[in-house]
C-alpha positions as CSV (number, residue, x, y, z in Angstrom):
1,M,-26.5,-8.1,8.8
2,T,-23.7,-5.3,9.1
3,L,-21.0,-4.9,6.0
4,K,-18.4,-6.9,7.9
5,D,-20.6,-9.9,8.3
6,Q,-21.3,-10.1,4.8
7,I,-17.7,-10.3,3.5
8,N,-16.9,-14.0,2.3
9,K,-14.0,-15.2,4.1
10,T,-13.0,-17.7,1.7
11,K,-12.8,-14.8,-0.7
12,L,-10.9,-12.4,0.5
13,P,-8.2,-10.5,-1.8
14,A,-4.9,-11.8,-0.9
15,H,-3.5,-8.2,-1.4
16,I,-4.9,-4.4,-0.6
17,A,-3.1,-1.5,-1.8
18,I,-4.6,1.9,-1.0
19,I,-3.6,5.4,-2.5
20,M,-4.5,7.4,0.8
21,D,-5.6,10.9,-1.1
22,G,-7.4,13.7,-0.3
23,N,-6.0,15.0,3.2
24,G,-5.4,18.6,2.0
25,R,-8.9,19.1,0.3
26,W,-10.5,17.7,3.7
27,A,-8.7,20.0,5.6
28,K,-9.3,22.7,3.3
29,Q,-12.8,22.1,3.4
30,K,-12.9,22.5,7.4
31,G,-10.7,25.9,6.6
32,M,-7.6,24.2,8.2
33,V,-4.0,24.3,6.8
34,R,-3.2,21.1,5.0
35,V,-1.0,19.9,7.6
36,F,-4.4,19.4,9.3
37,G,-5.6,17.0,7.1
38,H,-2.2,14.7,7.2
39,E,-2.7,14.8,10.7
40,N,-6.3,13.3,10.6
41,G,-5.3,11.0,8.2
42,T,-3.4,8.7,10.4
43,K,-6.7,7.6,12.5
44,A,-8.0,6.4,8.9
45,V,-4.4,4.6,8.6
46,R,-5.2,2.9,12.0
47,Q,-9.2,2.2,10.9
48,A,-8.0,0.3,7.6
49,V,-5.1,-1.5,9.2
50,E,-7.2,-2.9,12.3
51,A,-9.9,-3.6,9.7
52,S,-7.8,-5.6,7.7
53,A,-6.5,-7.4,10.3
54,E,-9.7,-8.4,11.7
55,I,-11.4,-10.1,8.8
56,G,-8.0,-11.9,7.6
57,I,-6.6,-9.8,5.0
58,K,-2.6,-11.2,4.5
59,N,-1.2,-8.2,2.6
60,L,-2.0,-4.3,2.9
61,T,0.1,-2.0,1.3
62,L,-0.2,1.7,1.6
63,Y,1.1,4.7,-0.4
64,A,1.9,6.9,2.1
65,F,4.7,9.0,0.4
66,S,5.7,9.1,-3.4
67,T,8.9,10.2,-5.0
68,E,7.1,12.9,-6.3
69,N,5.9,14.5,-2.8
70,W,9.5,15.7,-2.1
71,N,8.4,18.7,-4.3
72,R,5.8,19.8,-1.9
73,P,6.4,23.0,0.1
74,K,9.1,22.1,2.7
75,L,7.0,22.6,6.3
76,E,4.4,20.2,4.6
77,V,7.2,17.9,4.0
78,Q,8.9,17.9,7.1
79,T,5.4,17.8,9.1
80,L,4.9,14.5,7.1
81,M,7.9,13.2,8.2
82,K,7.2,14.1,12.3
83,L,4.1,12.4,11.5
84,L,5.7,9.0,10.4
85,V,7.9,9.0,13.3
86,K,5.2,9.4,15.6
87,S,2.5,7.4,14.3
88,L,5.2,4.4,14.2
89,K,6.1,5.1,17.6
90,K,2.3,5.1,18.6
91,E,1.0,1.9,16.5
92,I,3.4,-0.4,17.2
93,K,1.4,-1.7,20.0
94,T,-1.5,-2.1,18.0
95,L,1.0,-3.8,15.4
96,Q,2.0,-6.3,18.2
97,D,-1.1,-7.0,19.6
98,N,-2.7,-8.0,16.1
99,K,0.4,-9.6,15.2
100,I,1.4,-7.4,12.1
101,K,4.7,-7.2,10.3
102,L,5.6,-4.2,8.9
103,Q,7.9,-3.5,6.0
104,A,8.6,-0.6,3.7
105,I,9.5,0.0,-0.2
106,G,11.1,3.1,-1.7
107,H,13.7,5.2,-1.5
108,L,14.3,4.6,2.2
109,E,17.7,6.4,2.2
110,D,15.9,9.5,1.5
111,L,14.2,9.4,4.5
112,P,15.5,11.7,7.4
113,K,17.6,10.3,9.7
114,N,15.3,9.8,13.0
115,A,12.4,8.3,10.2
116,I,14.8,5.7,8.9
117,A,16.0,4.8,12.3
118,E,12.4,4.4,13.8
119,L,11.6,2.8,10.7
120,R,14.1,0.1,11.3
121,Y,13.4,-0.6,15.1
122,V,9.4,-1.0,14.0
123,I,10.4,-3.4,11.6
124,D,12.7,-5.3,13.5
125,Q,10.3,-5.6,16.8
126,T,7.5,-7.2,14.1
127,K,9.7,-9.1,11.8
128,N,8.2,-12.4,13.7
129,N,4.7,-11.5,13.1
130,E,2.6,-13.7,10.8
131,N,-1.1,-12.7,10.8
132,M,-0.6,-10.0,8.2
133,T,2.3,-7.8,6.6
134,L,1.4,-4.2,6.3
135,T,3.8,-2.3,3.7
136,L,4.7,1.3,3.9
137,A,5.2,3.0,0.0
138,L,7.4,5.6,1.4
139,S,9.4,7.8,-1.2
140,Y,8.4,5.1,-3.5
141,G,7.7,5.7,-7.3
142,S,6.9,2.3,-9.6
143,R,8.5,3.4,-12.6
144,D,11.6,4.1,-10.9
145,E,11.3,0.6,-9.1
146,I,11.0,-1.3,-12.5
147,V,14.1,0.9,-13.9
148,K,15.8,-0.1,-10.6
149,A,14.9,-3.6,-11.2
150,F,15.9,-4.1,-14.6
151,K,19.3,-2.3,-14.0
152,D,19.9,-4.8,-11.8
153,I,18.7,-7.5,-14.4
154,S,21.3,-6.2,-16.9
155,T,24.4,-6.3,-14.3
156,K,23.4,-9.6,-14.0
157,V,23.3,-10.5,-17.3
158,K,26.5,-8.7,-17.8
159,N,28.4,-10.7,-15.2
160,N,26.7,-13.8,-16.5
161,I,24.7,-14.5,-13.4
162,I,21.5,-14.5,-15.4
163,S,20.9,-15.3,-19.2
164,V,18.9,-13.4,-21.3
165,D,16.8,-16.4,-22.3
166,T,16.0,-16.7,-18.7
167,I,14.4,-13.6,-18.2
168,D,10.5,-13.8,-17.6
169,E,8.3,-12.5,-15.5
170,S,9.5,-14.2,-12.4
171,I,12.4,-12.9,-13.0
172,I,11.3,-9.4,-13.1
173,N,9.2,-9.9,-9.8
174,K,12.1,-10.9,-8.1
175,H,13.9,-7.8,-8.6
176,L,11.3,-5.5,-7.4
177,Y,10.7,-4.0,-4.2
178,T,7.5,-6.8,-3.5
179,Q,9.5,-9.6,-4.2
180,N,7.9,-11.1,-0.9
181,L,4.4,-10.3,-1.7
182,P,1.6,-11.4,-3.8
183,D,0.3,-9.2,-7.0
184,V,-2.5,-6.4,-6.1
185,D,-5.9,-8.2,-5.9
186,L,-7.5,-4.9,-4.9
187,L,-6.5,-1.3,-5.4
188,I,-8.3,1.3,-3.5
189,R,-8.4,5.1,-4.1
190,T,-10.0,7.8,-2.2
191,S,-11.2,11.2,-2.7
192,G,-12.8,10.7,-5.9
193,E,-9.9,10.8,-8.2
194,H,-9.2,8.2,-10.9
195,R,-5.7,7.7,-11.5
196,I,-3.3,5.3,-10.2
197,S,-0.1,8.1,-9.7
198,N,2.7,6.0,-10.4
199,F,2.0,3.2,-8.0
200,L,2.8,-0.6,-8.2
201,L,2.2,-0.4,-12.2
202,W,3.7,-4.0,-12.6
203,Q,2.1,-5.5,-9.6
204,I,-1.5,-4.2,-10.2
205,A,-1.6,-6.0,-13.8
206,Y,-5.1,-7.7,-12.9
207,A,-6.0,-5.8,-9.8
208,E,-9.7,-5.0,-9.7
209,L,-9.9,-1.2,-9.2
210,Y,-11.7,0.9,-6.5
211,F,-12.3,4.2,-6.3
212,T,-14.4,6.3,-4.0
213,D,-15.2,9.8,-3.3
214,I,-14.5,9.9,0.6
215,L,-11.5,11.7,1.7
216,W,-9.0,9.9,3.5
217,P,-9.4,11.2,6.9
218,D,-13.0,10.2,6.8
219,F,-12.2,6.9,5.5
220,A,-13.7,4.0,8.0
221,K,-13.7,0.5,8.3
222,E,-17.2,0.1,6.9
223,D,-15.5,1.6,3.7
224,L,-13.1,-0.6,3.7
225,Y,-15.7,-3.9,3.9
226,E,-17.3,-2.0,1.6
227,A,-14.7,-1.6,-1.1
228,I,-14.2,-6.2,-0.4
229,L,-17.7,-6.9,-0.9
230,N,-17.7,-4.5,-4.4
231,Y,-14.4,-6.6,-5.1
232,Q,-16.1,-10.0,-4.4
233,N,-19.2,-9.2,-6.4
234,R,-16.8,-9.0,-9.3
235,E,-15.9,-11.6,-11.9
236,R,-12.1,-11.8,-12.2
237,R,-11.5,-13.8,-15.7
238,F,-7.9,-13.0,-16.1
239,G,-8.2,-13.0,-19.8
240,K,-10.8,-15.8,-19.9
241,T,-14.3,-15.9,-20.6
242,S,-17.1,-16.1,-18.2
243,E,-17.8,-19.5,-19.6
244,Q,-14.6,-21.0,-19.5
245,L,-14.5,-19.8,-15.6
246,T,-18.4,-21.9,-15.0
247,S,-16.9,-24.6,-17.0
């Protein structure tokens, strides 16, 4: 029986988020420049997206480019932006064939104009797809997202649109980039690093964390299935005891 066949389709995570790490080290191991790793990392993206769609995952969020990544060498950043545009053009057929809706979160206005234009085009072309929502976190930082949310809420309080007494988790959720997504159930990070790296800090409050030593360009469908099986074998208590869950 394959890993895919072992997955319980009735216990799938509603939202998987992935920190795609290890492109640079993968390239270095092969005696190549970092850009080579990023180029091959796009193949792993396709594997993860297709695998998720095939088993019925409804929401997949990929950490594609952080606010801190702008500090990387100029050539690497330029290459990453070119790869983004190229990948969007190339993968639109896959998105349509699998009825996947694309959306993006983050400081999108910081992206190059051609990247923004291509992103908006693919988002518009796939907006009616309903099988899965694929979210790209681009120029994204979670602390920045939370600060923005509190500024927006504070402005509404000041203008008497929101009362301080009504502020709760749902109000905060409505002011985050991910307002139309459920909380993350499973967070995956590749490359052997054990950090969250400023990614969806609010949304992963009760997520199961899965770390693998696999470098991102080598991440294949079977690796995603293994992560999901690991998730399904965990007991998610949400603050309760095991006895409470079984009763």
